[in-house]
C-alpha positions in Angstrom: 7.8 11.3 18.4 8.6 7.6 17.8 10.3 6.3 14.6 7.2 4.4 13.4 5.0 7.5 13.8 7.5 9.6 11.8 7.7 6.9 9.1 3.9 6.6 8.8 3.5 10.4 8.6 6.3 10.6 6.0 4.7 7.9 3.9 1.3 9.6 4.1 2.9 12.9 3.0 4.7 11.2 0.0 1.5 9.5 -1.1 -0.3 12.9 -0.8 2.1 14.5 -3.2 1.8 11.7 -5.8 4.4 9.1 -4.9 3.5 5.4 -4.7 4.9 3.9 -1.5 5.8 0.2 -1.4 6.5 -2.1 1.5 9.7 -4.1 2.0 7.8 -7.2 1.0 6.7 -5.6 -2.3 10.3 -4.9 -3.4 11.9 -8.1 -2.0 12.6 -11.4 -3.7 9.2 -12.8 -4.9 7.4 -9.5 -4.3 5.2 -7.7 -6.7 7.9 -5.1 -7.5 10.9 -7.4 -6.9 14.0 -5.1 -6.8 16.3 -6.7 -4.2 17.5 -10.2 -3.2 17.4 -9.6 0.6 16.1 -7.1 3.1 19.7 -5.8 3.9 20.0 -4.4 0.4 18.8 -0.8 0.9 19.5 0.4 -2.7 17.0 -0.9 -5.2 19.5 -1.4 -8.0 17.1 -2.0 -10.9 15.3 1.2 -10.1 18.5 3.1 -9.6 19.8 1.9 -13.0 16.5 2.9 -14.7 16.6 6.3 -13.1 20.3 7.0 -14.1 19.5 5.9 -17.6 16.4 8.1 -17.8 18.1 11.2 -16.3 21.3 10.8 -18.4 20.3 9.5 -21.8 23.2 11.2 -23.5 26.0 9.4 -21.7 27.4 6.0 -22.7 26.0 2.9 -21.0 29.5 2.2 -19.4 29.4 5.7 -17.7 25.9 5.0 -16.5 27.0 1.7 -15.0 30.0 3.3 -13.4 27.8 5.9 -11.8 25.5 3.2 -10.4 28.5 1.3 -9.0 29.7 4.4 -7.2 26.4 5.0 -5.6 
């Protein structure tokens, strides 16, 4: 199995269970879901920050920021 085949199958599976899959262009600077400044950024920081806040509403903002920085 080649990497692109595995990737395609994985994306199909994720969409099949309800996830919305985006392309690198979608999340890059100027894209529809802009979440990174360059392709080498693998962590989509705005999405990570939102998830940490949503999953940990009871902890202070400074602790949430520290958790994001550690990741």
